[in-house]
C-alpha positions as CSV (number, residue, x, y, z in Angstrom):
1,X,124.4,78.7,57.3
2,X,122.0,76.5,59.3
3,X,119.9,78.4,61.8
4,X,121.3,76.3,64.6
5,X,124.8,77.7,64.0
6,X,124.1,81.4,64.2
7,X,123.2,84.1,66.6
8,X,120.6,86.6,65.7
9,X,120.3,90.3,66.5
10,X,117.0,91.3,68.1
11,X,116.3,94.2,65.7
12,X,114.0,92.0,63.5
13,X,115.5,93.5,60.3
14,X,114.8,91.6,57.2
15,X,116.8,91.3,54.0
16,X,115.2,93.7,51.6
17,X,117.2,92.4,48.7
18,X,115.2,89.2,48.4
19,X,113.6,88.7,44.9
20,X,109.9,89.3,44.7
21,X,107.9,86.6,42.8
22,X,105.9,87.5,39.7
23,X,102.3,88.1,40.6
24,X,99.3,87.7,38.2
25,X,97.6,90.9,37.1
26,X,94.4,91.4,39.0
27,X,92.5,93.1,36.2
28,X,89.0,91.4,36.4
29,X,86.4,91.2,39.2
30,X,86.6,87.4,39.0
31,X,90.4,87.5,39.7
32,X,89.9,90.0,42.5
33,X,87.2,87.8,44.1
34,X,89.4,84.7,43.7
35,X,92.3,86.4,45.2
36,X,90.2,87.7,48.1
37,X,88.8,84.2,48.8
38,X,92.3,82.7,48.7
39,X,93.6,85.2,51.1
40,X,90.6,84.6,53.4
41,X,91.3,80.8,53.3
42,X,94.9,81.4,54.2
43,X,94.0,83.7,57.0
44,X,91.5,81.3,58.4
45,X,93.9,78.4,58.1
46,X,96.6,80.3,59.9
47,X,94.2,81.4,62.6
48,X,93.1,77.8,63.2
49,X,96.7,76.6,63.4
50,X,97.9,79.3,65.7
51,X,94.8,80.3,67.8
52,X,92.0,77.8,67.9
53,X,94.3,74.9,68.4
54,X,96.8,76.7,70.6
55,X,97.7,74.8,73.7
56,X,95.5,76.3,76.5
57,X,94.2,75.8,80.0
58,X,90.4,75.3,79.8
59,X,87.9,75.5,82.7
60,X,86.8,77.6,85.7
61,X,86.0,77.4,89.4
62,X,88.7,74.9,90.2
63,X,87.9,72.5,87.3
64,X,90.6,72.8,84.7
65,X,92.3,70.7,82.0
66,X,94.9,71.3,79.3
67,X,93.9,71.2,75.7
68,X,96.5,70.5,72.9
69,X,95.4,70.7,69.3
70,X,91.9,71.1,70.5
71,X,91.8,67.8,72.5
72,X,92.1,67.0,76.2
73,X,95.6,66.4,77.2
74,X,97.3,65.3,80.4
75,X,101.0,65.8,80.8
76,X,103.0,62.7,81.5
77,X,106.4,64.3,81.6
78,X,110.1,63.5,82.2
79,X,112.5,66.3,83.0
80,X,116.2,66.1,82.4
81,X,118.9,67.1,84.8
82,X,119.8,70.8,84.7
83,X,123.0,70.4,82.6
84,X,121.7,67.8,80.1
85,X,120.4,70.1,77.3
86,X,123.6,69.7,75.3
87,X,124.4,67.5,72.2
88,X,126.8,65.3,74.3
89,X,124.2,64.4,76.9
90,X,120.9,64.5,75.0
91,X,121.1,61.0,73.6
92,X,121.0,59.5,77.1
93,X,118.0,61.5,78.0
94,X,116.1,60.7,74.8
95,X,116.7,57.0,75.4
96,X,115.4,57.3,79.0
97,X,112.4,59.3,77.9
98,X,111.5,56.5,75.4
99,X,111.7,53.9,78.2
100,X,109.4,56.0,80.3
101,X,106.8,56.2,77.5
102,X,106.1,59.8,78.3
103,X,104.1,62.1,76.1
104,X,106.0,65.2,77.1
105,X,109.6,66.2,78.0
106,X,110.8,69.2,80.0
107,X,114.1,70.8,79.1
108,X,115.9,74.0,80.0
109,X,117.0,76.9,77.9
110,X,119.9,78.7,79.7
111,X,120.0,82.5,79.6
112,X,123.8,82.4,79.9
113,X,124.1,80.5,76.6
114,X,121.0,81.9,74.9
115,X,122.4,85.5,75.1
116,X,126.2,85.0,75.2
117,X,126.7,88.7,74.6
118,X,124.3,91.7,74.9
119,X,121.5,91.5,72.4
120,X,122.9,88.4,70.5
121,X,120.6,85.4,70.8
122,X,121.6,81.8,70.1
123,X,118.6,79.6,69.4
124,X,120.5,76.4,68.9
125,X,119.5,74.8,72.2
126,X,115.8,75.5,71.6
127,X,116.0,74.2,68.1
128,X,117.7,70.9,69.0
129,X,115.2,70.3,71.7
130,X,112.3,71.0,69.3
131,X,113.8,68.7,66.7
132,X,114.5,66.0,69.2
133,X,110.9,66.1,70.6
134,X,109.5,65.9,67.1
135,X,111.8,63.0,66.2
136,X,110.7,61.1,69.3
137,X,107.0,62.0,68.9
138,X,106.6,63.8,72.2
139,X,105.5,67.3,73.2
140,X,108.0,69.8,74.8
141,X,107.8,72.1,77.8
142,X,110.7,74.6,77.8
143,X,112.1,75.9,81.1
144,X,113.4,79.4,81.0
145,X,116.4,79.5,83.4
146,X,116.7,83.3,83.5
147,X,117.1,85.6,86.5
148,X,116.2,82.8,88.9
149,X,117.2,79.2,89.2
150,X,116.5,77.6,92.6
151,X,116.4,81.0,94.4
152,X,119.7,82.1,92.9
153,X,121.2,83.6,89.8
154,X,123.1,80.6,88.5
155,X,122.1,81.1,84.8
156,X,122.4,84.8,84.5
157,X,124.9,85.7,81.7
158,X,128.5,86.4,82.8
159,X,128.5,89.8,81.2
160,X,125.7,90.7,83.6
161,X,127.3,89.2,86.7
162,X,130.5,91.2,85.9
163,X,128.7,94.5,86.0
164,X,127.0,94.8,89.4
165,X,126.9,98.6,89.1
166,X,124.5,98.2,86.1
167,X,122.8,94.9,87.1
168,X,122.6,95.1,91.0
169,X,123.1,92.0,93.1
170,X,120.7,90.9,95.8
171,X,121.9,92.3,99.2
172,X,121.7,91.0,102.7
173,X,120.7,93.1,105.7
174,X,124.4,93.9,106.1
175,X,124.4,95.1,102.5
176,X,126.6,92.2,101.4
177,X,126.2,90.9,97.8
178,X,124.5,87.5,97.5
179,X,124.3,84.8,94.8
180,X,121.3,86.3,93.1
181,X,120.0,89.4,91.4
182,X,118.0,92.2,93.0
183,X,114.3,92.1,91.9
184,X,114.6,95.8,91.8
185,X,117.3,95.8,89.1
186,X,115.6,97.6,86.2
187,X,118.4,96.9,83.7
188,X,118.3,93.2,84.6
189,X,114.6,93.1,84.1
190,X,114.9,94.8,80.8
191,X,117.5,92.3,79.6
192,X,115.4,89.3,80.9
193,X,112.3,90.6,79.2
194,X,114.0,91.1,75.9
195,X,115.6,87.6,75.9
196,X,112.4,85.9,76.9
197,X,110.5,87.8,74.2
198,X,113.1,86.7,71.7
199,X,112.7,83.1,72.7
200,X,108.9,83.2,72.4
201,X,109.1,85.0,69.1
202,X,111.3,82.2,67.8
203,X,108.9,79.6,69.0
204,X,106.1,81.4,67.2
205,X,108.1,81.5,64.0
206,X,109.2,77.9,64.1
207,X,106.5,76.0,66.0
208,X,103.2,77.8,65.7
209,X,101.8,75.2,63.2
210,X,103.1,72.1,65.0
211,X,102.7,73.1,68.7
212,X,105.6,70.9,69.7
213,X,106.1,73.3,72.7
214,X,102.9,73.2,74.8
215,X,104.0,75.3,77.8
216,X,106.9,77.4,79.0
217,X,108.1,77.8,82.6
218,X,109.2,81.3,83.4
219,X,112.2,81.3,85.7
220,X,112.8,78.3,88.1
221,X,111.8,78.1,91.8
222,X,112.2,81.9,92.1
223,X,112.7,83.8,95.3
224,X,115.6,85.0,97.5
225,X,118.1,82.8,99.4
226,X,120.4,84.3,102.1
227,X,118.0,87.0,103.1
228,X,114.3,87.4,103.7
229,X,114.1,90.5,101.5
230,X,116.4,92.5,99.3
231,X,118.3,95.4,101.0
232,X,119.6,97.4,98.1
233,X,119.0,101.1,98.3
234,X,116.0,100.9,96.0
235,X,114.5,98.0,97.9
236,X,114.9,99.8,101.2
237,X,113.1,102.9,99.9
238,X,110.3,100.8,98.5
239,X,109.9,98.8,101.7
240,X,109.5,102.1,103.6
241,X,106.9,103.4,101.1
242,X,103.2,102.7,101.3
243,X,102.0,99.3,100.3
244,X,100.4,99.3,96.9
245,X,96.6,99.2,96.9
246,X,96.4,96.0,94.8
247,X,98.5,94.1,97.3
248,X,96.2,95.3,100.1
249,X,93.1,94.2,98.1
250,X,94.7,90.8,97.5
251,X,95.6,90.0,101.1
252,X,92.9,91.9,102.9
253,X,94.2,94.1,105.7
254,X,92.1,97.2,106.2
255,X,94.9,99.4,107.5
256,X,97.3,101.4,105.3
257,X,101.0,102.3,105.7
258,X,104.4,101.0,104.8
259,X,105.1,97.3,104.6
260,X,106.2,96.9,108.3
261,X,103.2,98.9,109.5
262,X,100.7,96.8,107.5
263,X,102.2,93.3,107.8
264,X,104.3,93.3,110.9
265,X,106.5,90.2,111.3
266,X,105.5,88.9,107.8
267,X,106.3,92.2,106.1
268,X,109.7,91.1,104.6
269,X,108.5,87.9,103.1
270,X,105.3,89.4,101.6
271,X,107.4,92.3,100.3
272,X,109.6,89.8,98.5
273,X,106.6,87.9,97.1
274,X,105.3,91.1,95.7
275,X,108.7,92.2,94.2
276,X,109.5,88.8,92.7
277,X,106.0,88.1,91.3
278,X,105.8,91.6,89.8
279,X,109.2,91.2,88.2
280,X,108.3,87.8,86.7
281,X,105.0,88.9,85.4
282,X,106.7,91.6,83.3
283,X,109.0,88.9,81.9
284,X,106.0,86.6,81.2
285,X,104.0,89.4,79.6
286,X,106.8,90.3,77.3
287,X,106.8,86.8,75.9
288,X,103.1,86.2,76.0
289,X,102.3,89.2,73.9
290,X,104.1,87.7,71.0
291,X,103.1,84.0,71.5
292,X,100.3,83.1,73.9
293,X,101.4,79.7,75.1
294,X,100.4,78.8,78.7
295,X,103.1,80.0,81.1
296,X,103.8,78.8,84.5
297,X,106.0,79.3,87.6
298,X,107.2,76.3,89.7
299,X,107.3,76.7,93.4
300,X,109.9,75.5,95.9
301,X,107.4,74.4,98.5
302,X,107.0,75.6,102.0
303,X,106.2,72.2,103.6
304,X,107.7,69.2,105.5
305,X,108.7,71.3,108.5
306,X,110.5,74.0,106.5
307,X,110.1,77.2,108.5
308,X,112.5,80.0,107.6
309,X,112.0,81.9,104.4
310,X,115.3,82.8,102.8
311,X,117.0,79.8,104.5
312,X,114.8,76.7,104.3
313,X,113.1,77.9,101.0
314,X,113.3,80.9,98.8
315,X,111.7,83.9,100.4
316,X,109.0,85.5,98.2
317,X,108.6,82.4,96.1
318,X,105.1,81.1,95.1
319,X,104.6,79.3,98.4
320,X,101.1,78.4,99.6
321,X,100.9,81.3,102.0
322,X,102.1,83.8,99.3
323,X,99.7,82.6,96.6
324,X,97.2,85.5,97.0
325,X,100.1,88.0,96.4
326,X,101.3,86.0,93.4
327,X,97.9,85.6,91.8
328,X,97.3,89.4,92.2
329,X,100.6,90.4,90.7
330,X,101.2,87.8,87.9
331,X,98.1,87.7,85.6
332,X,100.4,86.6,82.7
333,X,101.2,83.4,84.5
334,X,98.6,80.7,83.8
335,X,99.5,78.3,86.6
336,X,101.6,78.0,89.7
337,X,103.1,74.5,89.7
338,X,104.5,72.5,92.6
339,X,107.8,70.8,93.0
340,X,107.3,68.0,95.5
341,X,110.1,65.7,96.6
342,X,108.6,63.3,99.1
343,X,107.5,59.6,99.0
344,X,104.9,60.2,101.8
345,X,101.3,60.7,100.8
346,X,100.5,63.0,103.7
347,X,103.5,65.2,103.0
348,X,102.7,65.2,99.3
349,X,99.1,66.4,100.0
350,X,100.3,69.0,102.5
351,X,102.5,70.5,99.8
352,X,100.3,70.2,96.7
353,X,96.6,70.5,97.8
354,X,96.8,74.3,98.7
355,X,97.5,74.9,95.0
356,X,94.2,73.4,93.9
357,X,92.2,76.6,93.9
358,X,89.4,78.2,91.9
359,X,92.1,80.3,90.1
360,X,94.8,77.6,89.8
361,X,95.0,74.2,88.1
362,X,96.9,71.4,90.0
363,X,100.2,70.8,88.2
364,X,103.0,68.6,89.6
365,X,105.8,70.4,87.8
366,X,108.5,68.3,89.4
367,X,108.8,65.2,91.6
368,X,111.4,62.6,92.4
369,X,112.0,59.6,90.1
370,X,111.1,56.9,92.7
371,X,108.7,54.0,92.6
372,X,106.4,55.4,95.4
373,X,106.1,58.6,93.5
374,X,104.3,56.8,90.7
375,X,101.2,57.3,92.8
376,X,101.3,61.0,92.4
377,X,100.4,60.8,88.7
378,X,97.2,59.0,89.7
379,X,96.4,61.6,92.4
380,X,96.9,64.5,90.0
381,X,94.8,62.8,87.3
382,X,91.9,62.2,89.8
383,X,91.8,65.7,91.1
384,X,91.6,67.3,87.6
385,X,95.3,68.4,87.4
386,X,97.0,69.1,84.1
387,X,99.8,66.7,84.5
388,X,102.7,65.3,86.5
389,X,106.5,65.2,85.9
390,X,109.5,63.3,87.3
391,X,112.8,65.1,87.5
392,X,116.4,63.9,86.7
393,X,115.4,60.8,84.8
394,X,118.7,60.7,82.9
395,X,120.4,59.2,86.0
396,X,121.9,55.7,85.7
397,X,120.4,54.6,89.1
398,X,116.7,54.7,88.4
399,X,116.0,51.5,86.5
400,X,113.2,50.2,88.9
401,X,111.5,53.6,89.0
402,X,111.7,54.1,85.3
403,X,110.0,50.7,84.8
404,X,107.2,51.7,87.3
405,X,106.6,55.1,85.7
406,X,106.9,53.6,82.2
407,X,104.3,51.0,83.1
408,X,101.9,53.7,84.2
409,X,102.4,55.9,81.3
410,X,101.8,53.1,78.8
411,X,98.6,52.2,80.7
412,X,97.3,55.8,81.1
413,X,98.1,57.3,77.7
414,X,95.2,55.8,75.7
415,X,92.8,56.5,78.7
416,X,93.6,60.2,78.9
417,X,90.6,61.7,77.0
418,X,88.2,59.5,79.0
419,X,89.8,60.2,82.3
420,X,90.3,64.0,81.8
421,X,86.6,64.4,80.8
422,X,85.5,62.3,83.8
423,X,87.8,64.2,86.2
424,X,86.4,67.6,85.1
425,X,83.0,66.3,86.4
426,X,84.5,65.0,89.7
427,X,84.0,61.4,88.5
428,X,87.5,60.0,89.1
429,X,89.0,58.7,92.3
430,X,92.6,57.8,93.1
431,X,93.0,54.9,95.5
432,X,96.6,54.8,96.8
433,X,98.5,52.6,99.0
434,X,100.1,54.1,102.1
435,X,101.9,51.9,104.6
436,X,99.7,51.0,107.6
437,X,96.8,53.2,106.4
438,X,93.2,52.0,106.1
439,X,92.2,50.6,102.7
440,X,91.0,53.7,100.7
441,X,87.4,53.9,99.5
442,X,85.4,56.3,97.3
443,X,81.6,56.7,97.0
444,X,80.1,56.9,93.5
445,X,76.3,57.3,94.1
446,X,75.0,54.0,95.3
447,X,78.3,52.2,95.1
448,X,81.4,52.3,97.3
449,X,84.7,51.3,95.6
450,X,87.4,50.0,97.8
451,X,91.1,49.2,97.1
452,X,92.9,46.6,99.2
453,X,96.6,46.2,99.3
454,X,98.5,43.1,100.3
455,X,95.3,41.0,99.7
456,X,95.4,37.3,99.1
457,X,93.0,35.2,96.9
458,X,90.3,33.5,99.0
459,X,90.7,35.8,102.0
460,X,88.7,39.0,102.9
461,X,90.2,42.4,102.2
462,X,92.7,43.5,104.8
463,X,91.6,46.5,106.8
464,X,94.8,48.4,106.0
465,X,97.9,48.3,103.8
466,X,100.7,46.2,105.2
467,X,103.1,48.1,107.4
468,X,106.0,46.4,105.6
469,X,104.7,47.2,102.2
470,X,106.4,49.2,99.5
471,X,103.7,51.9,99.0
472,X,103.4,51.1,95.3
473,X,99.7,50.0,94.9
474,X,97.7,52.5,92.9
475,X,94.4,52.6,91.0
476,X,92.1,55.0,89.3
477,X,88.4,54.5,89.2
478,X,86.3,56.6,86.9
479,X,82.5,56.6,86.7
480,X,81.5,56.7,83.0
481,X,77.8,56.6,83.5
482,X,75.2,55.2,85.9
483,X,76.2,51.6,85.3
484,X,79.8,51.6,83.9
485,X,83.1,52.3,85.4
486,X,86.7,52.4,84.2
487,X,89.4,50.9,86.5
488,X,93.1,51.1,85.9
489,X,96.1,50.5,88.0
490,X,98.6,48.0,89.6
491,X,99.2,46.3,92.9
492,X,95.7,46.5,94.2
493,X,92.4,44.5,94.6
494,X,89.3,46.5,93.7
495,X,85.9,45.7,95.1
496,X,82.6,47.3,94.2
497,X,80.3,47.3,97.2
498,X,76.6,48.3,96.9
499,X,75.3,50.8,99.5
500,X,71.8,49.6,98.9
501,X,70.8,46.8,101.2
502,X,67.1,46.6,100.3
503,X,66.7,43.1,99.0
504,X,67.2,44.1,95.3
505,X,69.9,43.0,92.9
506,X,73.1,45.0,93.1
507,X,76.1,43.3,91.6
508,X,79.0,43.5,89.2
509,X,77.8,41.7,86.1
510,X,80.6,42.2,83.6
511,X,84.3,43.0,83.7
512,X,86.2,43.6,80.4
513,X,89.9,43.9,80.1
514,X,90.9,46.2,77.3
515,X,91.8,49.7,76.3
516,X,90.7,52.7,74.1
517,X,91.9,53.3,70.6
518,X,92.8,56.7,69.1
519,X,89.2,57.3,68.2
520,X,88.0,56.7,71.8
521,X,86.5,53.3,71.1
522,X,86.8,50.6,73.7
523,X,88.4,47.3,72.6
524,X,87.9,44.2,74.7
525,X,90.9,41.8,75.1
526,X,89.1,39.4,77.3
527,X,86.2,39.1,79.8
528,X,87.0,38.5,83.5
529,X,84.9,36.1,85.6
530,X,85.2,33.3,88.1
531,X,88.6,33.3,89.9
532,X,89.4,36.7,88.4
533,X,86.4,38.4,90.1
534,X,85.3,36.2,93.0
535,X,87.3,38.2,95.5
536,X,87.3,41.5,93.6
537,X,89.4,42.5,90.7
538,X,93.1,42.0,91.2
539,X,95.4,44.4,89.5
540,X,98.8,42.5,89.6
541,X,102.0,44.3,90.4
542,X,104.3,45.1,87.5
543,X,101.5,44.7,85.1
544,X,99.3,47.5,83.5
545,X,95.6,46.6,83.3
546,X,92.5,48.7,82.4
547,X,89.1,47.3,83.1
548,X,85.6,48.4,82.1
549,X,83.2,47.4,84.8
550,X,79.4,47.1,84.4
551,X,77.1,47.0,87.5
552,X,73.5,46.0,87.8
553,X,71.0,47.8,90.0
554,X,67.5,46.3,90.2
555,X,65.2,47.6,92.9
556,X,62.9,45.4,95.1
557,X,59.8,47.1,93.7
558,X,60.8,46.2,90.1
559,X,61.4,42.7,91.1
560,X,58.0,42.4,92.8
561,X,56.3,43.5,89.7
562,X,58.2,41.3,87.3
563,X,58.7,38.1,89.3
564,X,56.8,35.1,88.0
565,X,54.3,33.9,90.6
């Protein structure tokens, strides 16, 4: 029977009746040595396949990047709708992902179908996703829809939901059961840990050499809805007990006592953040111990005027003001990702920037599939993030957005190694259009780079983006060395302006249109000059262009010593 069509017991028992192969007799030192060397080679090869080249987050002090197969990688991802990981709907998704030209897809594994009965695991969804990703030559990020999905328990198996006396429900202040599981349910935690461990073990057995799966999300937008904190009997006793020392150390209050005494009006939300992050860390650790892929949690953000935890957003989730609690309680989680659904740059930065920390790599784990949101990939790339994703792409009403994101992914894919390396050294800037805002600029040493939107040939750069614009202009500028820059984008006019006004020669002397090949070698398609550079470098809309720009800096003193009398 094909492994897709069976469920497997968690015991790990093997069939002891399998026939053993005939082995050569090791009777001589030469044969012993040869066998030892062969074994060593196999061990080293296996180690290289599963350890040295394991996907991992590299960096420190706020400068991070993702490595896959030992090379810099930036996630250009498409995520399917929640209920699309089934054979009947996957073809539509794979077709859309191909149109988006992504290098990674995100897809859920549902606890309710993964463990249809206690201790029986069905790996068919994971296998069909891995097979599909390989067939379409993309990487895969699996999303574990376990105890939490959007602050609720939608994907908890029915056999758990039907036994609240064993697997306690979340309770309101009036002790009414809510749509969610108590983070103090020990039996629920035990089952979630075992299921997630089984999934990670399966990935190790079936994907350790290929690394099709590069990250796994643990739960989904976790936290509590309908209440600020759990009010089960266990939760109430714990809330009235002293706050653990590691929480005090993470947040910083010098006083001791129970949660209300230490944290006052914020006590319930901080208590929930501690309970949820502590729970999820145990799930993550159960999986990580068998297969150490990067693991992340995605956050339903506390932004855009959302105020009330438990109502406007899940209480105890990995919101910006709960990050210190989360980081102290979930060391098995590599990254806290951000789920941002806004087309406004200020709102986007308000939600995402707090997650760029010395202990957290920026990661746009979800965003809307809109044309303006194409700018967010540029922003994440420039600030040294590990990637950006768009959600719900297998929707029939996104043709324009799919074209815009597909254009960018086609442009950026061959530039990723260069851009990731430059971003790790703070040498990349994102210049983004925002309606009615001043033309963005960035300083690279003695040069200021400016992007103009709505500019016309023959006219000076407008001071700001047009108020009736579509907020689609976007460009990346990377400093490669002292005299060379990489420019990529669409819908913008890029100007290099010298900051030296000393009578020397400071000008753009060469602009090459081209791209990098798989070996990182730049290939020129054509050289720009004349009309293409007289008023800056115009990156047309609905066209993907990469330019390599060379500037010339000659000081006045050098000119004085070399000028012919």
